[in-house]
Steps between C-alpha positions, in 0.01 A plus 500: 500500500396321184496123499731320257204411280374860503844633412526253213158604374590867512813428304300317234251782455698655215434189294121544499525747217299809597705820502228766540407711800336317792370581845516145640676183387408153624729201452316168522703189583451134577514459881684166469771576245512880511470505119357820354163421340393845381527873569207735546536872430254757634524796264446859620131578555333719235141625512414275797622198301796271573639247251678191627724313256609140556824384337666161487870473593563449126373851430152422359189689610274220619209690655364846573259649751330839525369636831280808480231699678244759396587696811759767572730270698749278312405136457787386724343697790157339461401165659259445209661598170354366180735250341567350158761225474610296201754220471655509152627141522165332568249767407362483855314818601362633829281806543324683781305806381259746658175472303202717596553468873598133492824311463529291186754217512602329176743214441615272222772240529636544147440687177296202377284473813165665560467791738348434843332803653334595830351815652515573873395799708731788588505417870580134431866575421751669730828434317593451134834365382798721600255716695590280797809718547283812536265306730794421730610864514145618575475248786860525618430601859238229547738235372779625727259479794451130426154521348404222262346660191256312281436621147341382176747460216386505136582176317422514126601133468223399740255773398444613857656661805705276729505570874858542626655614825825684571689516827838608632747215569858463616746567221720219379842512656374755755612782273452853632361800314230295330129432542403151386154378405337170425191473279282190478143392434247622754301174491657252747399189305677619183835609648637148489460486122650837406841652564537828681693815409792650692594867453769725643459879512748768599391633839616851404380543141212249521612365163474134405849348485439127475214267404466124505195313374302409191551779246252638247706378204478138387804295404572398141274196536207713617526389863506704820845561641619589849791744486694751705516861377749764614394860434719804451394862450647755260 
């Protein structure tokens, strides 16, 4: 059963402005007030490429992301898709590209800022951006068995891979029919300074239903924001 906040967010989705075909819709809300902050729309995959549109509740497109691979599988099925993301409000851009057998990460905080770039080896990165969802599905049985999985996550902002760990935890409210995960930094000394992520998956479909943590979209002041996102599938 949907929480009151989730139900309110679903009801507000029509006000985000996008009316085209989608395969997944995410509704991001403030965990304290339940206010809808933005909507994200995953468009149908074409030629191994998936576009993600971000809309404000006022109906403005505020950001866009493209996930793609040079392989035969769709980007949403790959733990390491290439990614291009741009925030139209701030001009902030994030990129992770496959360049001659290496991963190139590029970042700039605004349209007026200089690009920061770094190259790392192919084996240095295990997961890129939304590829975490595919990583979970590929390691589903291990997570169910209680294994703690460590992986290197590409961070264009930092210009390097960050070591994270994922593990199965008890679901909030002891809800049934779900598999819940917690993701945090692998380095013990750093966990105190960074918030973790909490995710709920459907035990049957293995689809992500709920996320809480720092999102990949900054707020209007250019600061990180911790939100809750409810996902629905078309």
